[in-house]
N, C-alpha and C positions, 0 to 999 in steps of 0.2 A: 153538842152537834150543832151548825148552822140551821138555822129555820130560815128554810126560802121563803120570800112574801106568795101569794097567793097566782097562783101560773093565770093572769087574765090580761087583754092586749086592751090597746087603746082605743077599741071599739066596744067595749066592755065583753067580750065575748073568750073561749079558753083560748089560750095563748100557743099557737102554732110554732110546728121547728121552723128555727132559721136555719141550720145548715151542719151536716153531719160528713162532711168532704168539703172544705175543712170541718175538721169538730169547734166550732163556735160556744160561746157564753162563758158568763162566769165560775158557775159548773161543770163549765167544757159537757155539758148535757146538749148540746144541738139546740139548744131554745136560750131565750135572754132572760130566762129568768134574772132574781136580784134577791138583795137581802140586806140588813144594815149593813153588813160590813162593805160593801161592795160602795165601796166610795166615790169609784169613776161613774157608776150608773151606765154598764153595759147593758143596756135597756133597747136600743134601735138597732132595728134589724136591715143591716144596707148591704147593698150590691153593688161591690169596687167597680171605681172605674179606673181606667189610668191618670185620669186628671186628680180625683181623692185621691189615690196612694201617692203621689206624686207631692200632691199639697200635705200631707200626716205626715210624711216624712221630712219638708219644708219645718214644718213646724217642730216637728222634735219626736214623732211617734212613727220611724219607720214599720209599715207592715206589710210590707213588700220583700223582706229579706228573710229568708229562711235561717230560722236559727233551731237547729237539729239537736241540741241538746237539752231547748227547754221544749222538745216535740211540737214546733213553729214550724207549717212547711213555707209560711211565706204566700202572701195573698197574691191573687191576679185578676184583673177584670174578669166580672161577671160573678167571684167568689160572694158568698153573703156572709157577714161578721156581724158581730152583737157591736155592736160601735158604743164607746161613752157619750151619750146625751150631750156633756156640753161639746164633745168633738163635732157630732153632728151639728149645733145649734151656732159654732163656731163655723165651719165648712157653709153654712148656711149665708150669714154674713158678710163672707169672704166671695160668696158666689160661686161655688164647687162642692157644695152637697150633692151626696149619690141620692140617687132612688133606694125607697124602704120597701120593705113589704108591712102595712100595716096590720095583718092579722100576725105576725110574728114580733112586733115590737111590744113590749114587755108596758102596760099603764104607767109604771113608775115613770116613765120617760116624759108623759105628761108634769112631772114638778117641775121638768127643766126646760121642755120643749113645748113650746104653744100646740093644740093638734092641728090648728089651718095651715100652721107650717108644716107638719107630720103630712096633711092630708096634698099640698101644694109638689110633694116629692114621690108621693106613691107613685108605685109602680102601674 
C-alpha cells in the first residue's frame, strides 16, 4: 500500500481540496496529495488558463485534449488541476504560469518552487 505524505499545504495547515470536477491529484482524490512514488510531484493546485494550456501542449503535455480511454475529460480554462511542481516553475520562468490555490497546494511543492513564487501567483 502506498503511504501518502502528510496532507499539509504550503501555509502549514490542512490541505484543502483542489478539484473534484474534474477529479484531480496523483491519487485522484481531489487533493494535491503526494508520496515518494509521485515522481512528478503533482502538488501545485493551479487554475487553468488558455495561455497555460497552450504552453503545456507546446512543451509536450497536452492537458486540453480529452482521453476517454483514461477517464480524462480534458481541461478547459477555469478548471483546477494538481500540476507538477516543476512544470509550474517552468511556466513561471517562461512568463505564463497560472494562478494557484495556496491552501490546496501541497507543502512538498516547496521542494521545487520557492514560497515567494507561489505567493506571487496566488488567487
